[in-house]
N, C-alpha and C positions, 0 to 999 in steps of 0.2 A: 516266126516267133518261136523261141525255145520251148521245148516240151516241159521242162521243169520250172523255169522262172522267167521273169520279164527282164528287160535290159537293165533296169536300175534297181532291181530287188536287192535288199541288204541281206547279209548273213545274220541269222538270229543269234542272240546272246546265249552263251553256254552257261553262264551263271544264273541268269534270269530268263528262263526259257518259255514262259507262257504268255501269249499275246491275245488280244481281243479286238474285234471291230466295234464293240460297244463303245459309244462315245467317240470313237475315231471318226465315224461318219459325220459326227457333229463338227469335226475339225475339217476333214477332207472327204466330202461325200463321193466325189468322182475319182476315177484313176488319175494319178498325178502325172503331169507331163514330164518327159525325160529331163528337161532342163530345170524344171521346178524341183524335181527329185534330187538331181546332182548338185547344181549350184545352190539351190535353196536349202533342201533338207539335209542331205548327206554331209555336205561340207560345212554347213553352218548351224542349222536348226538343231539337228540331233546332238552335236557337241554342246550347243548352247543349252539344250534341255538337260544334259548330264551336268553341266556347270551349274544349272539352276538347282538341281537336287543337292549338289555340294554346298551351294549357298544356303539352301534350306537347312542343311545340317544332317540330312538323312544318311549320307555317307561321305567319305573323303575321296577325292580323285586319286589318292594313293591306293585305293582299292582297284584301280585300273578298270573302270567299267568298259564294256564293249560299246562300240558306237551305237548299237541298237539296244542299249540297256534301258532306255526310257521309252522308245518306240522304234518301229521298224517298218520297212516297205516290203510287202509281199504281194505278188500278183498285181503289181503296180498300184496297190492301195496302202494307205496308212493303217497300221495296227498299233494300238497302245500296249505297252508292256504291263500286263496284269500282275506279273510277279513283282515288278518294281513298285506298283501301287500298294501291294500288300506288304512289301518290305518296309515301305515308309510307315505304313500303319503299325506294323509290329514294333518297329523301333520307336515309334511315337506313343505306344501304349494304347492304340486303338484296335479293337478286335477285328479280325479279318472279315467277319460277317458284316460289320458296320461299314468297313471300307467298301465292300462289294455293294452294299445298299446305297451308299452315298454317291458313288461314282458310276455304278453300272446297273442301278435299279433293281438289284437283287435278282438278276436273271436266274431262273430255276435250273438252267443247264450249265451254269458257271462251273468250271472244273474245281474239284476239291483242292484245298490247300495242302501242299506237301512241303514240310519244313526242310530247311537247309541248315547245316551246322553254323554258318556265318550269319544267319538271319538276326540272331541276337547280338547286339553290339553295344556295350555299355557306354562307350564314348559317344556314339551316335545318339543313343537314347538320352544322354545328358544334354547334348546339343539340341535335340528336338524338344525336350522338356523346356529348355530355355526359350526356344523359338515359339512354342505353344503359349507359354506365359506372356511372351511379347505380343502374340496375336490377340490375346484376350485383353490386353491393356493399352496397346499403342494407339495413338491418334494420328500418327504421321508415318509416312513410308518414303523416306528421302530417296532411296535407290530408284523407286518408281518415277519420281519426278525427274531424276537425272536421265532416266531412259526417255522420258517424254521430251526433254530438252534436246537430246541428241536426235530423236526421230523427227521432231518438228524442224530442226535446223536443216535436215536433208531437203525438206520441201522448200524452205525459204531460200536455200542456196542452189536449187536446181538450175543447171545451165540451160540455155536455149538448145533443146535437143535437136531441133531442125538444122542447126548450124554445125553439129558435130559430125565428124567422119565416122564411118562404120567402126573403125578400130577404137575410136574414143567412146562410142556408144557402148561397146563391149566393156571397155575399161570402167566406165561409169557404173554399169550393172555389177561388175565384179567388186568394185570398191565399196559398194553399199552393203552387200549381203553380210559381211563379217560382223556388222553391228547386231545381227540377230544373236550372236553368242552372248552379248551382254544383256540385250533386251529380254532374253528368255530367263534371265535371273529373276526379273520381276514377275514374269508369267508363271514360273514354277512356284515361287514363294507365295504369290497371291493365290494361286489355285489351291495349293495345299492348306494354306492358312484359312482359306474360305471354308474348309471342312471342319475347322476346330470349333467354331461357335455352334453350328448345328449338331456336332457330335456331343458337345457338353450339354446342349439343350435336350438331346435324346436321352442322355443318361439321367438328367434331372427329372424329366417328365415320365420316363418309363415307357415300356413297349406298347402299352395300350393307348398312349396319347401321342404317338409319332405324327399323326396327321395334323396336329396343332402346329408343328414346326414351320411348315410352308406358309401358313397364314400368319404366324408370328413374325417371321422374317420379312414378308411382304416386300414393299418397295424399299430399295436402299437409298435412292436419291443420288443425283450427280453421277449417273451411269453413262459413260462415254458412248457405249454402243446404242443407247436409247436416243441420244441426241439427234441423229439423222431422222428418226421416226417423227419426233416433234417438229423438226424443220419441214419434213415432207407434209405433215398435216397442215402446216400453215400455207404451204404452196397449194395444197388441195383446196384450202379455204379461199385463196385468191382466185383460183379458177372458178370455183362454185359461185363466187360473187360477180363474175363478169360474163355476160351473155356471149360475147364474141369468143372468149377463151373456151367456154363450154361448148360452143358450136364447133370450134376447131377440134376439140377432143371427141365430140360426138361423131365426127367423120372417121374415127379410127386412130389407133395409136401409130400405125405405119405412116410415116411422113409428118407426124404432128409437130415435130420440132421446127420444121420449116414453116408450118402454118401458123404457129403461135408467135413466131418471132416478129416483134414490132407492134403487136396488138397492145401490149401494156408494158411500157419500159420498166416499171417497177417489178413486174413478174420476171422480165428478162434478166434484170440485174440480180434479183433474189436467186434465180435459178443458177446464174453464173457463180454467185457466191457459194451456193450449196455445193457445186462441183468442186470449187476451190477448197472448201472446208471438209468435204466428206467424199471426194472423188476416189479415195483409196479403198472404199468399201465396195463389195460386190459379191456375187455368188461364188462359193468355193474359194474364198479369198486367201487361203493359206497357200495357194499354188501360184507361182510366178506366171504360169501360162494361162491363168483364168482372166476373163474380162473383168473390168472394174467399172464403177459408175463414171469415172473420168474417160476411160477408153471406149465405153459404149453408153453414152448418156440416154439412149432410148430405154434402157432398163429403168432409169429414174422416172421418165415420162410415163412408163407403164404403171408404176406404182402410184404416181399422181393421178392417173386416170381412174384407178380404183378408189382412191381416197376422196376424190371430188364428189363421188356419188353418195357419200355418207353424210348424214345431217350432223348438226353441231353437238347433239347429245352423245355422239360416239367419241368425242374428244378424249384423248388419253388422260387429260387432267380431270375430266368429269368422272371417268371410270375409276381413277385412283381414289377420288373422293367417295365413290360408292363402296370401295373396299376398306376405307379407313375404319369404319365402325366394326367390320369383321376383325381387323387387326387388334383393335382395342378389346373386343370380346375375348379373343384368343389370349391376349396378355392377362386379362383378369382371370381366366381359367388357369393359366400357367402359374400365376401368383398363388391361387388357391391350392393348386397341387403341391407346390413347394411348401406351403404352410408358413408357420411362424419362425422357421429356421433362418436366422439373420444371415448366416454365411451362405445358405442356399439362395436367398433372395438376391444377395450381392452377386453371386455367381450367375444367376439368371440374367440380371441386368447387364453384366459384363459380356456374357456369351451372346446375348441378343445384339448388343451394340457391335460386337466383333463380327458377327455374321453379316450384318448390314454393311459395315465398312468394307469388309473384304469382298463382298459381292461386287461393290462398285470398283474396288481396286483391281479385282480380277479382270473386269472389262477394260479398265484403263491399261492394264498390262497387255492384254491382247491387242488393243488399239495401237499401242506403241509398236508391237511386232508387225502388225499389218501395214503400218505406215512405212516401215523399212522395206518390206517386201514390195510395196507398190513403187517405191522410188527405184528399186532395181528393175521392176516390170516395165516402167514407161520407156526407158531407153531401148529396151528389147522390142517393145511394140513399134517404136519408131524405126528400128532396124528392119523388122519384118515388113512393115508398110513399104519402106523404100525398096527393099529387095524384090518384093512382089510387084511393085509398080514398074521396076526395071526388067521384069520377066525372069528373075533368078530364083524365085520360089513360086510354086503352084498356088499357094495361099499365104497370106501374111503371117498367120499363126503357126506356120510350119517352122518358124524360127525356134519355137519352144520344143520341137522334136529333136533338136540337137542336144548333146551333152556338153559340158563345159570345155572339154578338150577340143571340141569341134568348132568352137566359136571363132577362133582365129582364122581357120580356113573359111568359115562362113563370111567373115568380114573381108577377107582378101581375095578369095576365089569362090564366090558363092555358087557359081554355075556347077562346081564340082559336087555340091551337096544337094542339088535340087531333087534328083531321083531318089537318093537315099532317104531324105526327109519325107518325101511324099509316101514312100513305101512304109516308113516307120509310122507315119500318121495313120495309115490304114490298120496297122497292127495295134496301135494304141487304141483306136476306136473299138477294136475287138475286145478290149478289157471292160468296156461298159456292159452292164447287164449280167455280169458274172454272178453266180450264186456262190458268194464267198463263205468260207467257213467262219462262224462267229468266233471260234477260239482256235488257236494254234498252239501246240505243245512241241517245241523243238527237240524234246528228248526222244521223240519218234520222228521218222521221216515225214516231212511235210508233203501233203498231196501235191502231185504235179499239176502245173498250170493247165495242161491238156486234159486233165480229168474233171475239171470243174464244170458244172452244168450252167444253165442260163436261168435267170430269174423267171419265175412263173412255171418252171417245169416241176418243181416240188409241190406236193399237194398241201393245201391248208384247209382247215375247217371253216366254212362260211358261218357267219354269225346267225343266231336265231333270236327272235323276239324274247326278251327276258334275260338274255345273256348279260353278265357283268364282266367286262374285260378289265383285268388288273394291270395297271402300270405303276408309275412312280409319281407321287404328288410333285408338281413342278411350279404351279402358279395358282393361288387360291381362287375360289369362286365356284358356284354351281350354275350351269347354264344348259339350256336345251336348244336344239336347232337341227336343221337338215344338213347332212354331211356333203362335202365336196372333196374328192380325192385329187390332190395336186402333187405330182411327183417331179415337176420341173417348173422353174420360173417362166419357161417358154409358154406354159399353159395358163399364165396369169389371167388372161382375158376370159377364161372359163369360169372364174370365181365370181360369185354373186355376193353382194353385200349382205351380211348377217348369217352366212352359212358357217358351219363348223368346219374348219380347215383340218383335213387329214393328210399328213405329209410324212415322208420317210424320215426326215430330220429337218432341222432348220438351222441355218447360220444367221447371224444378225442382219444380213441383207434381206432376209425374208420377213423380218419382224414388222416392217411397216404394214405388211399384209394382215398382221394380227389385228390391226386397228379397224379393219372392215369386216372382221370375222366375229361370229358369236362366241367362239372358243376354238381351241386347238387340240389336236391329238397327234402324237408323233410315234413312229415305230421305235425310235431309240432316243436315249437321253435320260437325264435324271435331274434332281433339284439343282445341282451345281453346273449343269450345262450352260454354255454361253447364252443360247437363245432363251433358255428358261429364265435366266436372270433378267433378260430384257423384257420378257413377257410379263414378269411381275411388275416391272416399271410401268408397263402400259396398261396394267389392270385387266389382263386377259386370262381367263380360266384355261388351264392347260394340263392335260394328262400326258406325261412323257413315258417312253419305254413300253408302249402298248404293242406287244410283239405282233408283227405282220398286220398291223391295223390297216395299212394301205391296200392289202390284198384281201382282208377278211370283211372289211366294212364297205358296202357299196355306196355309190353316190345316191343321195336322196334319202338315206336312212334317218329316222328321227332318233336322236340320242340325247342322253343327259351326261354331261361331263362334270365330274367333281374334281376340281383341280387340287384340292388339299389331300384327298385320299388317293388320287391317281386312278379313279375308276371311270369306266365308260359303260353306261347301261343302254342296251338296245331297246328302244320303246316301240319302234315301228319300222317295217321294211318296205321299200318301194314296190 
């Protein structure tokens, strides 16, 4: 492994030099695989991200942004370009401080803003003003529907992968990924416009009423990333209602797929349809090299195993009903704060509707992108499976240790790559558990890869009874319960129904677990994070961006989570 950098690390932007891991781990929590970085991100997603900002109007591609202007890969991990986020805010008339709060939870260690002569741009400001006005008024998003049509067509027209030659499998994967360049148009526009409504609400309500915003926005409805959770809940109900299915799960998740097959044909067909509809989802799903629910259905069965233990009162529909009154109360308070100002009331109505629409559209945009990635993933999974079965790879997933230029050799002379990819896999595994810098400023030399410590080596202060930990309000509600720290989906069976989930971050594949939890606390994230949008749909109180929560809060602590204020109060320690 190189002393300074990893195989697929990008060069930082010279114009926009400050990067952060905040919210980046909400996108890619683990080190990205070499093929996921090269074929996925560097060649297609990063250019697509830049194109998305141009579509938003924040700059013109004539400004010639670096490939890492929107985000970059350092130490094998994704970093989001903080300078770009601030640039969009400045050109859009949003204060830097509010940008930092909305997207990065107002981290106290966030680097101070240092201006650049080109930050102000009248043409971009005019474009963004028009885009923001559109965001507050539009009820349609045609480009997003175009993206969805293209993504869905990939699945319906997927060839029989088992009949393709290795070269054709590689060609299929390569042919799919460029669609990310257009799909990210919707992702960037939806993500940035999702901040417009909350920003306007924040300005209307004043600094002392910011905690109202999370409750006000509440559930958006029709959120694509929440749909698998509802479907999983119904599968859990089917298991709970059938003694034989319950017994099969009682024997343990390992091997349960074979045990449940044939017990209830309706369950079998519903599960099969679930994989067809949502198989593209999975942990760390922005990486080509990650498993998905289609490639590893055992992940879905593990979630069903947790959900079957919950009684009907935990239904996400019931939880949303419980929070409806809170949303109504918050709206009444907001109306009172704005007062008799007719224009202010109209702005309140428009901003709230926009916040809800774009929360749903942001999840649709991400879903479109993930569908494209998955259709590039599955032929590569088939290639890896086949090469491993033939003895050409030590493990099937070593196919993702290649970079794009090596795929032709892997398809034609796989034996020549076996040792290289096995060694690279060991190096890649060494990237897990690094104590990554939260912020990087490329105006100074970046720390060498070899100088980074390991997680757990740096000291943190353990919590004490009475401590109030401050994060970012993410999903409304106040709840109490005992904590359970879960840092990997592999530890899913340790989680007991009703416990407060404490996690480093969550992607939407985790959110079904929210339905069996009393609440959630995450190390990173903010109101606009993908998982936080889904948690609001499921009616789960969540405090995000509670720094080092997974290291400071022990299992079994009694805590109170206020999801509107983003606070966690330690009531009792084990």
